[in-house]
Structure formats: structure tokens, C-alpha cells
N, C-alpha and C positions, 0 to 999 in steps of 0.2 A: 166667598169669600175663600176659597180654597184657589182660586186663582191668586188673590191679594196676595196670601200667606205662602203659593209657591215663587212667587214674584219677590219676597222679601228672603225667601230660602235662598235661590237665584242669583241674588243681587241681594250678598249680605255685607261685601262693602260698600257699597251705599247706605248704608240702613242706618248713620248718624246723620248724612246729609237729609233725607226726607223724618229721621225723626228723632233726630235729637239727640238721638243714646245711641251705645254701642252695640251693636250685634250681638251680644254675648248679653247684655242686660235687657232688651229689647226682645232674646229668646224668655232669660226665667220670668218676663212680665205676662207673657201670652201663658204660659205653662202654668204660673198663677192666677191670671184669669180664668184660664181651663179648669182649674180645679178648684176655685173658687163656684162659677158658674155649675160644675157637677153636684157639687153639696149642694148649693142652693135647690137644683131640681131634685135631688132626694129624697131631701128632707119636704119639699112639695109633694113629692110623688108617698112618703109614707103619711104626710096628712092627708092625703086623698084615702090610703087606706082604710087610718084610725075612723074619716069619717065614714064609712061607709058597715065598721063594725055597729051591729047591735048585739043588744047584750036583752036575754027577757031572763027574767026574776020570778 
């Protein structure tokens, strides 16, 4: 995946040809996807931690 991102950054002038959108739009889309992924990972981690919490009354 890193090599693909490197290619995109190194050939930004070609982004519209291979993706159909301008480089700035592609960059914004990738940042939003990364943010969503991180949020989902954080939620999954929090749920996992909550399941390991035991309350003894």
C-alpha cells in the first residue's frame, strides 16, 4: 500500500487519469478514509476493553 501512495504523491499530475478525480480531491478522500479507519479501530479497541471489564458486586 505504501508504494501505491508513494506513486500517487510522486505522480500527482496523473491522478485524474488513473482515478478520475483531481489530486487535491484524491488527497482529501484518502485523508477522510484514514480518519474513518482510525475511528473504527478506536471504537473496536474500546469495545474490546469494555468486554474485559468485570464488576463484582
